[in-house]
N, C-alpha and C positions, 0 to 999 in steps of 0.2 A: 744659783741655788735651786735645788729641786723643791717645788711646792707640792707636787702630787704625781702619782703615777697610777695607771690603771690598765687592766687587760681584760679581754672578754673573748669568748668563743660563741659562735652561732652556727647551727647547721643549715646549709643551703636548702636541704630537703624541706625545712619548715617554710622557707620562702617560696619554694616551688609549689607547695600546697596552697599557700596564700595567693599566689599569682593565679593559679587555676581557679580558685574560689572567687576572688574579687577583681582580677584583672591586673595587668602590669602597671598601668597608669595610676590606678587608685593606690596600689601598694607603694609605689615610688613617691607619689605626691603626699602621702600621709606623713612622712617624717623627713623628707629631703627638701632643701631649697629648690625652687623651681628650675634653676639653671643646672644644679647637680642632677636632678631627676631627668631633665631633658637630655643631658649628656649620657646617662646610663640607658635611657629608653632608646636613644638613637644608635646605640652600639649593638653588639652581638646579643640577640635575644636568647640564644642558647646558654649564655653565661650570665644572664640577668639575675637568676636566683643566687648564685654565689657572690655576685657583686653587691646585691642588696644585703645579703647576710654580712658581708664585710663592712658595709656602711652602718648597719645596725650595731654590730659588735664595736665599731668605732665610737658610736654615740654612748653605748654602755660603758666602754673603757674610759671615755672622757668624763662621764658622770661620776664614775668611781674615783678618778684622779682628782676631781673637783670636790668630792666628798658629799655630793648632793644626789647621786643616783640619776634617775631620769626626771626628777622634779626640780622646779625652781629655775629652769632655763629653757629657752626655746630650741628644740632639736634642729629647726630649720636655720638657726643662726650660726650653726657650726657647718663649715664648708670644707670639703676635701676634694682635691682634683690634682691629678698627676703627682701624687705623693706629698702634696703640701696641704696642711691643715691650718685653717684660720677661722676667726670669729667675726661676727658682724652685730650691729645693733646693741641691744641691751646686754647681750652676752659679753661683748667687748668691754663694756663699762664694769660688769661684774668682775671680769678678770683683772682689769686695771685696779679696781678697789682692793683686790687681794694681792697686788704687787706682781701679778703674773704678766710677763712681757713677751714670752715666747711659748708656743705649743708645738710639740713634735708628735708625729704618729707614724705607725707602720701598719699596713693591712696585708694579710696573706690568705690564700685559699689553697686547699689541697683535699681532694676527694669530697667527703661530706662534712668538712669543717672550714669555717672562716674564722680568722683570729685577728684581733687588733690590739695594739699597744699604744698608750698615750703617755707623754711626759709633759708636765707643766713646769715651766722654769721662770724665774724672776730674781729680783734683788732680795736681799735678806729682809 
């Protein structure tokens, strides 16, 4: 059964500006788990803004699917790598308490737009 779904758009140009102002490391480490940040920072820096925009859109979409927005859960407890989305820590407990057993996501980039879609699934 579907417990929630959410989608979000984020322009990479916003992240390009933030990276220029605060630096890539500070931007990535602000909302990503340290392993996810290291993965992105170790990749192609020319695509970093679009990849950060995608990860931000993913967290926004997840929060919408959960019905909490960006409050009430740790952004760093949501992990995304190689097309797979999973939770850790207290966020896993929150999902379990709501009967959510699987989370699905898709992230895409094109030009100056990054888009993410999240589906939360579980028993009735």
